[in-house]
N, CA, C and O atoms as a Maestro MAE file, in Angstrom:
{
 s_m_m2io_version
 :::
 2.0.0
}

f_m_ct {
 s_m_title
 :::
 protein
 m_atom[200] {
  # First column is atom index #
  i_m_mmod_type
  r_m_x_coord
  r_m_y_coord
  r_m_z_coord
  i_m_residue_number
  s_m_chain_name
  s_m_pdb_residue_name
  s_m_pdb_atom_name
  i_m_atomic_number
  :::
  1 25 -8.931 -9.313 3.704 1 A "UNK " " N  " 7
  2 3 -10.307 -9.345 3.259 1 A "UNK " " CA " 6
  3 2 -11.132 -8.310 4.014 1 A "UNK " " C  " 6
  4 15 -12.006 -7.674 3.425 1 A "UNK " " O  " 8
  5 25 -10.871 -8.130 5.308 2 A "UNK " " N  " 7
  6 3 -11.649 -7.172 6.084 2 A "UNK " " CA " 6
  7 2 -11.497 -5.757 5.539 2 A "UNK " " C  " 6
  8 15 -12.473 -5.011 5.462 2 A "UNK " " O  " 8
  9 25 -10.277 -5.386 5.163 3 A "UNK " " N  " 7
  10 3 -10.067 -4.047 4.623 3 A "UNK " " CA " 6
  11 2 -10.843 -3.856 3.328 3 A "UNK " " C  " 6
  12 15 -11.371 -2.773 3.076 3 A "UNK " " O  " 8
  13 25 -10.915 -4.888 2.513 4 A "UNK " " N  " 7
  14 3 -11.654 -4.790 1.258 4 A "UNK " " CA " 6
  15 2 -13.128 -4.522 1.548 4 A "UNK " " C  " 6
  16 15 -13.736 -3.666 0.906 4 A "UNK " " O  " 8
  17 25 -13.701 -5.235 2.496 5 A "UNK " " N  " 7
  18 3 -15.114 -5.078 2.823 5 A "UNK " " CA " 6
  19 2 -15.405 -3.690 3.364 5 A "UNK " " C  " 6
  20 15 -16.453 -3.118 3.063 5 A "UNK " " O  " 8
  21 25 -14.506 -3.144 4.151 6 A "UNK " " N  " 7
  22 3 -14.708 -1.819 4.716 6 A "UNK " " CA " 6
  23 2 -14.725 -0.752 3.629 6 A "UNK " " C  " 6
  24 15 -15.435 0.246 3.756 6 A "UNK " " O  " 8
  25 25 -13.961 -0.947 2.574 7 A "UNK " " N  " 7
  26 3 -13.852 0.050 1.515 7 A "UNK " " CA " 6
  27 2 -14.758 -0.235 0.322 7 A "UNK " " C  " 6
  28 15 -14.769 0.539 -0.635 7 A "UNK " " O  " 8
  29 25 -15.506 -1.312 0.358 8 A "UNK " " N  " 7
  30 3 -16.391 -1.654 -0.760 8 A "UNK " " CA " 6
  31 2 -17.573 -0.694 -0.784 8 A "UNK " " C  " 6
  32 15 -18.084 -0.320 0.272 8 A "UNK " " O  " 8
  33 25 -18.017 -0.290 -1.976 9 A "UNK " " N  " 7
  34 3 -19.177 0.598 -2.066 9 A "UNK " " CA " 6
  35 2 -20.433 -0.096 -1.553 9 A "UNK " " C  " 6
  36 15 -20.536 -1.321 -1.612 9 A "UNK " " O  " 8
  37 25 -21.383 0.680 -1.052 10 A "UNK " " N  " 7
  38 3 -22.644 0.120 -0.595 10 A "UNK " " CA " 6
  39 2 -23.384 -0.522 -1.757 10 A "UNK " " C  " 6
  40 15 -23.307 -0.049 -2.890 10 A "UNK " " O  " 8
  41 25 -24.093 -1.588 -1.472 11 A "UNK " " N  " 7
  42 3 -24.931 -2.304 -2.440 11 A "UNK " " CA " 6
  43 2 -24.135 -2.939 -3.570 11 A "UNK " " C  " 6
  44 15 -24.689 -3.212 -4.635 11 A "UNK " " O  " 8
  45 25 -22.866 -3.175 -3.359 12 A "UNK " " N  " 7
  46 3 -22.060 -3.884 -4.348 12 A "UNK " " CA " 6
  47 2 -21.788 -5.284 -3.820 12 A "UNK " " C  " 6
  48 15 -21.311 -5.448 -2.698 12 A "UNK " " O  " 8
  49 25 -22.087 -6.276 -4.618 13 A "UNK " " N  " 7
  50 3 -21.804 -7.650 -4.214 13 A "UNK " " CA " 6
  51 2 -20.327 -7.966 -4.375 13 A "UNK " " C  " 6
  52 15 -19.641 -7.365 -5.201 13 A "UNK " " O  " 8
  53 25 -19.852 -8.891 -3.599 14 A "UNK " " N  " 7
  54 3 -18.486 -9.356 -3.748 14 A "UNK " " CA " 6
  55 2 -18.470 -10.853 -3.479 14 A "UNK " " C  " 6
  56 15 -19.325 -11.375 -2.763 14 A "UNK " " O  " 8
  57 25 -17.513 -11.525 -4.048 15 A "UNK " " N  " 7
  58 3 -17.362 -12.961 -3.861 15 A "UNK " " CA " 6
  59 2 -15.938 -13.223 -3.415 15 A "UNK " " C  " 6
  60 15 -14.997 -12.938 -4.157 15 A "UNK " " O  " 8
  61 25 -15.760 -13.762 -2.218 16 A "UNK " " N  " 7
  62 3 -14.399 -14.076 -1.777 16 A "UNK " " CA " 6
  63 2 -13.780 -15.156 -2.663 16 A "UNK " " C  " 6
  64 15 -14.490 -15.941 -3.290 16 A "UNK " " O  " 8
  65 25 -12.491 -15.183 -2.704 17 A "UNK " " N  " 7
  66 3 -11.808 -16.206 -3.504 17 A "UNK " " CA " 6
  67 2 -12.146 -17.590 -2.986 17 A "UNK " " C  " 6
  68 15 -12.228 -17.825 -1.780 17 A "UNK " " O  " 8
  69 25 -12.339 -18.494 -3.926 18 A "UNK " " N  " 7
  70 3 -12.667 -19.869 -3.565 18 A "UNK " " CA " 6
  71 2 -11.408 -20.588 -3.113 18 A "UNK " " C  " 6
  72 15 -10.362 -20.500 -3.756 18 A "UNK " " O  " 8
  73 25 -11.523 -21.303 -1.994 19 A "UNK " " N  " 7
  74 3 -10.399 -22.101 -1.510 19 A "UNK " " CA " 6
  75 2 -10.327 -23.382 -2.335 19 A "UNK " " C  " 6
  76 15 -11.260 -23.710 -3.068 19 A "UNK " " O  " 8
  77 25 -9.229 -24.091 -2.213 20 A "UNK " " N  " 7
  78 3 -9.086 -25.367 -2.907 20 A "UNK " " CA " 6
  79 2 -9.941 -26.417 -2.227 20 A "UNK " " C  " 6
  80 15 -9.702 -26.772 -1.073 20 A "UNK " " O  " 8
  81 25 -10.923 -26.907 -2.932 21 A "UNK " " N  " 7
  82 3 -11.797 -27.932 -2.400 21 A "UNK " " CA " 6
  83 2 -11.308 -29.294 -2.879 21 A "UNK " " C  " 6
  84 15 -11.039 -29.479 -4.066 21 A "UNK " " O  " 8
  85 25 -11.195 -30.233 -1.967 22 A "UNK " " N  " 7
  86 3 -10.678 -31.545 -2.327 22 A "UNK " " CA " 6
  87 2 -11.743 -32.623 -2.247 22 A "UNK " " C  " 6
  88 15 -11.734 -33.560 -3.047 22 A "UNK " " O  " 8
  89 25 -12.675 -32.507 -1.283 23 A "UNK " " N  " 7
  90 3 -13.726 -33.511 -1.150 23 A "UNK " " CA " 6
  91 2 -14.892 -33.141 -2.061 23 A "UNK " " C  " 6
  92 15 -15.166 -31.963 -2.291 23 A "UNK " " O  " 8
  93 25 -15.570 -34.159 -2.575 24 A "UNK " " N  " 7
  94 3 -16.755 -33.920 -3.393 24 A "UNK " " CA " 6
  95 2 -17.847 -34.906 -3.007 24 A "UNK " " C  " 6
  96 15 -17.575 -35.998 -2.507 24 A "UNK " " O  " 8
  97 25 -19.102 -34.495 -3.253 25 A "UNK " " N  " 7
  98 3 -20.238 -35.380 -3.055 25 A "UNK " " CA " 6
  99 2 -20.323 -36.386 -4.198 25 A "UNK " " C  " 6
  100 15 -19.806 -36.147 -5.290 25 A "UNK " " O  " 8
  101 25 -20.979 -37.509 -3.937 26 A "UNK " " N  " 7
  102 3 -21.352 -38.417 -5.017 26 A "UNK " " CA " 6
  103 2 -22.327 -37.661 -5.919 26 A "UNK " " C  " 6
  104 15 -23.003 -36.743 -5.454 26 A "UNK " " O  " 8
  105 25 -22.413 -38.027 -7.188 27 A "UNK " " N  " 7
  106 3 -23.227 -37.305 -8.149 27 A "UNK " " CA " 6
  107 2 -24.691 -37.200 -7.720 27 A "UNK " " C  " 6
  108 15 -25.289 -36.130 -7.840 27 A "UNK " " O  " 8
  109 25 -25.275 -38.287 -7.223 28 A "UNK " " N  " 7
  110 3 -26.692 -38.243 -6.832 28 A "UNK " " CA " 6
  111 2 -26.913 -37.262 -5.676 28 A "UNK " " C  " 6
  112 15 -27.915 -36.548 -5.665 28 A "UNK " " O  " 8
  113 25 -25.993 -37.216 -4.702 29 A "UNK " " N  " 7
  114 3 -26.095 -36.273 -3.581 29 A "UNK " " CA " 6
  115 2 -25.892 -34.844 -4.082 29 A "UNK " " C  " 6
  116 15 -26.597 -33.928 -3.657 29 A "UNK " " O  " 8
  117 25 -24.933 -34.655 -4.979 30 A "UNK " " N  " 7
  118 3 -24.666 -33.327 -5.528 30 A "UNK " " CA " 6
  119 2 -25.896 -32.774 -6.240 30 A "UNK " " C  " 6
  120 15 -26.184 -31.581 -6.132 30 A "UNK " " O  " 8
  121 25 -26.612 -33.602 -6.950 31 A "UNK " " N  " 7
  122 3 -27.829 -33.156 -7.630 31 A "UNK " " CA " 6
  123 2 -28.920 -32.794 -6.626 31 A "UNK " " C  " 6
  124 15 -29.712 -31.887 -6.881 31 A "UNK " " O  " 8
  125 25 -28.973 -33.475 -5.511 32 A "UNK " " N  " 7
  126 3 -29.978 -33.187 -4.484 32 A "UNK " " CA " 6
  127 2 -29.718 -31.851 -3.791 32 A "UNK " " C  " 6
  128 15 -30.648 -31.083 -3.544 32 A "UNK " " O  " 8
  129 25 -28.456 -31.577 -3.481 33 A "UNK " " N  " 7
  130 3 -28.135 -30.387 -2.697 33 A "UNK " " CA " 6
  131 2 -27.703 -29.191 -3.544 33 A "UNK " " C  " 6
  132 15 -27.606 -28.080 -3.024 33 A "UNK " " O  " 8
  133 25 -27.445 -29.391 -4.827 34 A "UNK " " N  " 7
  134 3 -27.136 -28.282 -5.727 34 A "UNK " " CA " 6
  135 2 -25.679 -27.882 -5.818 34 A "UNK " " C  " 6
  136 15 -25.361 -26.843 -6.396 34 A "UNK " " O  " 8
  137 25 -24.787 -28.686 -5.260 35 A "UNK " " N  " 7
  138 3 -23.354 -28.422 -5.369 35 A "UNK " " CA " 6
  139 2 -22.601 -29.738 -5.236 35 A "UNK " " C  " 6
  140 15 -23.060 -30.668 -4.574 35 A "UNK " " O  " 8
  141 25 -21.456 -29.799 -5.865 36 A "UNK " " N  " 7
  142 3 -20.634 -31.004 -5.743 36 A "UNK " " CA " 6
  143 2 -19.681 -30.899 -4.550 36 A "UNK " " C  " 6
  144 15 -19.125 -31.907 -4.114 36 A "UNK " " O  " 8
  145 25 -19.488 -29.676 -4.017 37 A "UNK " " N  " 7
  146 3 -18.546 -29.447 -2.930 37 A "UNK " " CA " 6
  147 2 -19.264 -29.363 -1.586 37 A "UNK " " C  " 6
  148 15 -20.114 -28.490 -1.406 37 A "UNK " " O  " 8
  149 25 -18.945 -30.246 -0.637 38 A "UNK " " N  " 7
  150 3 -19.580 -30.194 0.678 38 A "UNK " " CA " 6
  151 2 -19.404 -28.846 1.380 38 A "UNK " " C  " 6
  152 15 -20.291 -28.412 2.115 38 A "UNK " " O  " 8
  153 25 -18.273 -28.185 1.162 39 A "UNK " " N  " 7
  154 3 -18.020 -26.899 1.810 39 A "UNK " " CA " 6
  155 2 -19.000 -25.820 1.356 39 A "UNK " " C  " 6
  156 15 -19.206 -24.838 2.068 39 A "UNK " " O  " 8
  157 25 -19.603 -25.990 0.184 40 A "UNK " " N  " 7
  158 3 -20.545 -25.003 -0.339 40 A "UNK " " CA " 6
  159 2 -21.992 -25.367 -0.064 40 A "UNK " " C  " 6
  160 15 -22.898 -24.631 -0.455 40 A "UNK " " O  " 8
  161 25 -22.222 -26.473 0.594 41 A "UNK " " N  " 7
  162 3 -23.579 -26.916 0.891 41 A "UNK " " CA " 6
  163 2 -24.066 -26.147 2.116 41 A "UNK " " C  " 6
  164 15 -23.690 -26.459 3.245 41 A "UNK " " O  " 8
  165 25 -24.896 -25.154 1.884 42 A "UNK " " N  " 7
  166 3 -25.425 -24.310 2.946 42 A "UNK " " CA " 6
  167 2 -26.947 -24.304 2.857 42 A "UNK " " C  " 6
  168 15 -27.520 -23.387 2.268 42 A "UNK " " O  " 8
  169 25 -27.619 -25.316 3.433 43 A "UNK " " N  " 7
  170 3 -29.077 -25.392 3.309 43 A "UNK " " CA " 6
  171 2 -29.760 -24.222 4.002 43 A "UNK " " C  " 6
  172 15 -29.303 -23.754 5.046 43 A "UNK " " O  " 8
  173 25 -30.851 -23.755 3.417 44 A "UNK " " N  " 7
  174 3 -31.642 -22.667 3.985 44 A "UNK " " CA " 6
  175 2 -32.733 -23.258 4.841 44 A "UNK " " C  " 6
  176 15 -33.531 -24.065 4.365 44 A "UNK " " O  " 8
  177 25 -32.778 -22.867 6.097 45 A "UNK " " N  " 7
  178 3 -33.759 -23.417 7.038 45 A "UNK " " CA " 6
  179 2 -34.874 -22.434 7.359 45 A "UNK " " C  " 6
  180 15 -35.827 -22.792 8.052 45 A "UNK " " O  " 8
  181 25 -34.776 -21.206 6.872 46 A "UNK " " N  " 7
  182 3 -35.784 -20.220 7.137 46 A "UNK " " CA " 6
  183 2 -35.624 -19.508 8.456 46 A "UNK " " C  " 6
  184 15 -36.427 -18.636 8.787 46 A "UNK " " O  " 8
  185 25 -34.611 -19.857 9.213 47 A "UNK " " N  " 7
  186 3 -34.340 -19.164 10.470 47 A "UNK " " CA " 6
  187 2 -32.854 -19.308 10.794 47 A "UNK " " C  " 6
  188 15 -32.153 -20.132 10.206 47 A "UNK " " O  " 8
  189 25 -32.408 -18.526 11.697 48 A "UNK " " N  " 7
  190 3 -30.993 -18.519 12.058 48 A "UNK " " CA " 6
  191 2 -30.635 -19.766 12.857 48 A "UNK " " C  " 6
  192 15 -31.420 -20.198 13.701 48 A "UNK " " O  " 8
  193 25 -29.474 -20.347 12.611 49 A "UNK " " N  " 7
  194 3 -28.955 -21.443 13.405 49 A "UNK " " CA " 6
  195 2 -29.644 -22.783 13.220 49 A "UNK " " C  " 6
  196 15 -29.846 -23.504 14.197 49 A "UNK " " O  " 8
  197 25 -30.000 -23.127 12.028 50 A "UNK " " N  " 7
  198 3 -30.674 -24.395 11.672 50 A "UNK " " CA " 6
  199 2 -30.576 -25.437 12.760 50 A "UNK " " C  " 6
  200 15 -31.091 -26.543 12.603 50 A "UNK " " O  " 8
  :::
 }
 m_bond[199] {
  # First column is bond index #
  i_m_from
  i_m_to
  i_m_order
  :::
  1 1 2 1
  2 2 3 1
  3 3 4 2
  4 3 5 1
  5 5 6 1
  6 6 7 1
  7 7 8 2
  8 7 9 1
  9 9 10 1
  10 10 11 1
  11 11 12 2
  12 11 13 1
  13 13 14 1
  14 14 15 1
  15 15 16 2
  16 15 17 1
  17 17 18 1
  18 18 19 1
  19 19 20 2
  20 19 21 1
  21 21 22 1
  22 22 23 1
  23 23 24 2
  24 23 25 1
  25 25 26 1
  26 26 27 1
  27 27 28 2
  28 27 29 1
  29 29 30 1
  30 30 31 1
  31 31 32 2
  32 31 33 1
  33 33 34 1
  34 34 35 1
  35 35 36 2
  36 35 37 1
  37 37 38 1
  38 38 39 1
  39 39 40 2
  40 39 41 1
  41 41 42 1
  42 42 43 1
  43 43 44 2
  44 43 45 1
  45 45 46 1
  46 46 47 1
  47 47 48 2
  48 47 49 1
  49 49 50 1
  50 50 51 1
  51 51 52 2
  52 51 53 1
  53 53 54 1
  54 54 55 1
  55 55 56 2
  56 55 57 1
  57 57 58 1
  58 58 59 1
  59 59 60 2
  60 59 61 1
  61 61 62 1
  62 62 63 1
  63 63 64 2
  64 63 65 1
  65 65 66 1
  66 66 67 1
  67 67 68 2
  68 67 69 1
  69 69 70 1
  70 70 71 1
  71 71 72 2
  72 71 73 1
  73 73 74 1
  74 74 75 1
  75 75 76 2
  76 75 77 1
  77 77 78 1
  78 78 79 1
  79 79 80 2
  80 79 81 1
  81 81 82 1
  82 82 83 1
  83 83 84 2
  84 83 85 1
  85 85 86 1
  86 86 87 1
  87 87 88 2
  88 87 89 1
  89 89 90 1
  90 90 91 1
  91 91 92 2
  92 91 93 1
  93 93 94 1
  94 94 95 1
  95 95 96 2
  96 95 97 1
  97 97 98 1
  98 98 99 1
  99 99 100 2
  100 99 101 1
  101 101 102 1
  102 102 103 1
  103 103 104 2
  104 103 105 1
  105 105 106 1
  106 106 107 1
  107 107 108 2
  108 107 109 1
  109 109 110 1
  110 110 111 1
  111 111 112 2
  112 111 113 1
  113 113 114 1
  114 114 115 1
  115 115 116 2
  116 115 117 1
  117 117 118 1
  118 118 119 1
  119 119 120 2
  120 119 121 1
  121 121 122 1
  122 122 123 1
  123 123 124 2
  124 123 125 1
  125 125 126 1
  126 126 127 1
  127 127 128 2
  128 127 129 1
  129 129 130 1
  130 130 131 1
  131 131 132 2
  132 131 133 1
  133 133 134 1
  134 134 135 1
  135 135 136 2
  136 135 137 1
  137 137 138 1
  138 138 139 1
  139 139 140 2
  140 139 141 1
  141 141 142 1
  142 142 143 1
  143 143 144 2
  144 143 145 1
  145 145 146 1
  146 146 147 1
  147 147 148 2
  148 147 149 1
  149 149 150 1
  150 150 151 1
  151 151 152 2
  152 151 153 1
  153 153 154 1
  154 154 155 1
  155 155 156 2
  156 155 157 1
  157 157 158 1
  158 158 159 1
  159 159 160 2
  160 159 161 1
  161 161 162 1
  162 162 163 1
  163 163 164 2
  164 163 165 1
  165 165 166 1
  166 166 167 1
  167 167 168 2
  168 167 169 1
  169 169 170 1
  170 170 171 1
  171 171 172 2
  172 171 173 1
  173 173 174 1
  174 174 175 1
  175 175 176 2
  176 175 177 1
  177 177 178 1
  178 178 179 1
  179 179 180 2
  180 179 181 1
  181 181 182 1
  182 182 183 1
  183 183 184 2
  184 183 185 1
  185 185 186 1
  186 186 187 1
  187 187 188 2
  188 187 189 1
  189 189 190 1
  190 190 191 1
  191 191 192 2
  192 191 193 1
  193 193 194 1
  194 194 195 1
  195 195 196 2
  196 195 197 1
  197 197 198 1
  198 198 199 1
  199 199 200 2
  :::
 }
}
């Protein structure tokens, strides 16, 4: 993956391959946080290191 990033053109987005996710949130929690997968739950706190 590191080699790919080094050779990627500037200002081009990339998405790493998704790993196999096994755990999921309950539906009500998933609707609150915007994802069913806990591994993808990355809340924005407005500053570094929430």
